[in-house]
N, C-alpha and C positions, 0 to 999 in steps of 0.2 A: 585631193582627195575624189571617190565619186559617191555623191550624198548615198545619206542611208538610210530608213524610217523608221519608224518604231508607231507602235499604240505606249499614248501617253497614259498613267494614271496619277490624277496628282495626289487623289485621296481629298479626307473630312477638311485636313491641318491647314494646308496647302493652299485652299478656297476661303482661311481666315488667320487664324494666330500668327500662318507659317509664308507667307504668301508671298513674303524679298526670299526664298525658298523654289518660290514656281517661281515668280522676275524674271532673275540671276538662271536658273535653271535653266528658262527654258532660250537663254537667249543666246547661255554658250553653247546649247545645243543647235541652235540657228548657227553660232558661227564657224563650231567643226561640220558644220554642210551635212548638216542631223534634219530631215522630219519628224515630227510631232505628230503625231494623228490620236485628239482626242476620243475613247469612247463615247457614243450618245448615250445620251442615258447611264449616265454608272451613277452607280452606288455603296453605301458605305461598305466596308470592305469587314467588318464586325472590329476585326483588332486585337485595342488587350480585353475586353469586357468576352468580347461571345462568349470564346470557348470553356470562362469559368461555367458553366450555362447548362451551353449543349453542344458539344461537337460537333454533330452535324449540323446544326443549325449554321454552327461561326465555318461551314467545309462553305456551306450553304454563299452563305454572305458573300462569300470569300466565289465559290462559283460559277455563281450570277453573271457579275464581270469578265470575268476568266469566259461566256460563252459571248457575252454584247461583244470581246475582243476576234475569239473566232471564230467570228464570224464578218471579223472587219474585211480579214482575210492575209491579216497578222500574224504571224505566229511569234510576234518578238512582242512583246510590252513591258518597258524602264520603270522601275517606281521609286520615288525620288525617296519618300518614305518607307524605311528598314520596318516599321509594326505591319505595314500594310504590305511590304516588301515577303516579311514571314506568315500574314494570313492565308495571300499566294502561291507560295509554294508551303506552304503545308497543307490545305484544301489539296494543290496537284496531286506530290504524291501519293498525297493519304489516301486521293482514290485511283491512282491508278494503280495499287497494289494493295488493294482489293474490295474487288466485282461488288463485293456487300456491300457497303462502305456509294461506293461510286451511285448504286442506284439508288441509294437513302436519302441521298445528297440532290439527286436529279429529279429528285419526284416530290422534293419544296422549290425545284427553281422551272420556271414555266419552254426553255429552252435550254434542252441539255449540256455541258460541258462535257467532250471529247478527249481531255489528253493533250490538245491540239497545241496549247500558248507555252512559249518558256518565258520565266520574269525574272530580269536583273538588275539590279540597283541601277539608274545613274552612273553612282561610279567605276562596278562593273563596266560598262558599258562604252565608258571614256576610258579606262585604263586598260578594259583587255580587247572589246571589236574595234574601239578606233585607235590606242596605241597611245606611250609614251612623245612617240617623233613625232605625229602629227599633233600633238598635243602643244609643242609648245613651239609649232611653227608659226601656228595664230598670237602667239607672245611680239606685242607692242609697245607697253610700257613697266619699270622696275618699279619692285617697293621697299625700296633700303632697304629702310626701318624695317620693316616685320621682322621676327621669330612665335613660329609660330609653331605650339603642342598638337597637333595632327589626332585629335577624339574622335571614336569610330563610338565607342556607348555597347550595348550590351549582343544588340541582336545581330545590326550588322553583316558577323560572317558569324554567331553563332547563333544553334550549335551543329556542326559543319557539314549533317546530315542535311541540313535545314537551309545551309546558307549554301551551299555548295561555289563559295567565292570566300580568293583568297587563304590565309593564316589560320586561324578561327583564334591563338595564345597570339600570335603576332604577327594582326597585319600592317603590311608595307603598300593598300594602292591608294591611300591619297595622300602618308606621305611622298610621295614616287611624282602626284598629277603632281602636288603643291613643288617641287625643285626643278621637274618638268618645265615648269613656268618660269622658273628662278626664285621662289622664296626659301627662302633660310627657314628650316625643320628643324626645333633640339628632340632630343628622341627622350618620349613621354611615358617611362612606362607605363603613368595608372590609362590609355591612351584603350583599356578593353576595363575598368572598373566601371560599375554603373553609379547614376543620376540619382538614381529612385524612379525613374522613371511617375511614372502615374500616379505615384504615392501620396503627388504633394497637398493631397486635399487632408485628408485620411493619419495619416503618417506625414502633420509637415516641419517638424528638429526632428528627423532622421533625413530624411528627404535635404535641409540644408545642410547634414552633416555630409553627408554623402558630398552634397556638391562643394562646402569646402576642401574636404581634401582633393577634388580634382584643381581646383583652381589655386589651389597648394601649390599642387605637387609640378602641376602647369608653371607655374612660375618661375618654382626649383629648378625645373630642368631648362630654364634662360630663354621661356617662351616672357616674348609679352600682348600674346593673343592669342584666344584657341580655335580652330577650325572646325567645324561639325555636319556633321550629314543627317539629322535626326533633327526633327521640329519641337519632341520631349526632351534630348537634349540643352539644344539652342535656350531653348524655352530654359527651363530647371536651369543653367550657367548663367543667364544673362536675366529671367527678372528679376529675381532669389538673388541674387546679389546685394539684395540690403537687406535681404530679408539675414545671409547668414551672420552680415556683418555687425549686424542688432543684437544676436544671437552667437553668438563667437568672441564677442568684440573689436572685430580681423576690419581688415578699412578696404575689400580687393573692389579692385576697380580697372574691370578685365573686358575686355570686346567680345566679344562667340560670333565669329564668323562663321557663315556658308560657308560654302568650301568652294563651291560657285562664284558665292560674294566676290571671294579671292580671286579668282582663277581670273573670274571677268572684267577687276583691276587689272587686274595682268594683261588683258585683250583691250583696254582704252574705251572698255562701256563705265557710265560719272556713277558715280558712285549711287546718287538717285533715282537712274536704271537698277540700277539692281537692288533697291531697297535696304539701302544701307543707312537711312536716315533712321530707318525705323525700329531698330536695332532701342532697349535699351540702354548696353555702357553705352558709350559713342565710343563709336571708330577715327573718327572724323583726326588723332592729332598723327594717331600712323599714317595715316595714307594720302597726309597733304602734302607726301616729302616724296609722296609716286613724281617718274620723271620717263622720259621717253628711252628706250633702248641706245640709239647715237644719243643722249645727253648723259646716260652714265656711262658710255664705251670712251667716249671725248673726256669727261671727266675721272673713269678711269688713268687714260694717259694722260692727262694732264702733270695727274697722283708722281705717278709713273716715273711722268718727266722731271715733278720738282724734285721726288726722294732724289735722281741720280746727279741732277744740276747739287742738289745736299752734299751730298756723298762728294760729287769727286772738285766741291771747294773743298772739305775738309781732313782730302787724301794735301792738296793742294797745304792747307795751311800747314796740314805736323812735314810738308814737307822741304816747307821754309824754317818753320821752327826749325826742323833737322840739320838745318844750313848753314843757319848763326846760333 
């Protein structure tokens, strides 16, 4: 596959509390022959709180970064964080659709943004640009004990006029990527339900109850872990399980991995390289059974041969019994 190149905007979370998402995503994209260029002097996109104060200011915070990327000569930026991605898309679409708004935003930033950058999630470039066939080609290991509930969260594919990716009510991109690398995926009906996002401080009980519903439905779907593509979702579902257990009288202990960490494991990358040791709820028991695809094929062939021999023996015993 020919090398692809994108600007890469990590955002604030991936520089701190979600550093394992950054680590794993970069390694997976490198394995997929993707070259990433980080914008120099990038700054906060405004994310969740800015638009509640001033829509022009919020757009300016995002547009400043888009302007930097535009001047890099790269027409596409990939953004792992759905909140950052939404901020970029809202600024871009708002400026493209309203000349007056565009002028107001550009008046606030050093260099104008002219609308020349397309923003895509890392999930989107893997699913649409690289494609499932290429994603599958890099697999070297199997994770036979994993059954994953893919959790998209609120804004990765919604609202559709902003996200412009996948089905806003029943997204399948993460499901299909995980299936492409050989992982079992459960039928998870809560894949879009809100986990409470950034309300963890002012509305902690509410967030814990919302988180509990997601965890409960994941278990009901037959999953033993959850895959996410959002730092806030990962934080709520992983970090708050002890709070949920204290509040609800439950005993949840469900590993919450970034989808890129799961893909990275199937590519032969080590748990340490992928930042899996940084998770609050350990995934060690689930990933300990990781084997190479060659070993998996050998085990499958041995099991099939054993079953064939067992059936042959049953048939032989039955024939002897009938003869006597």
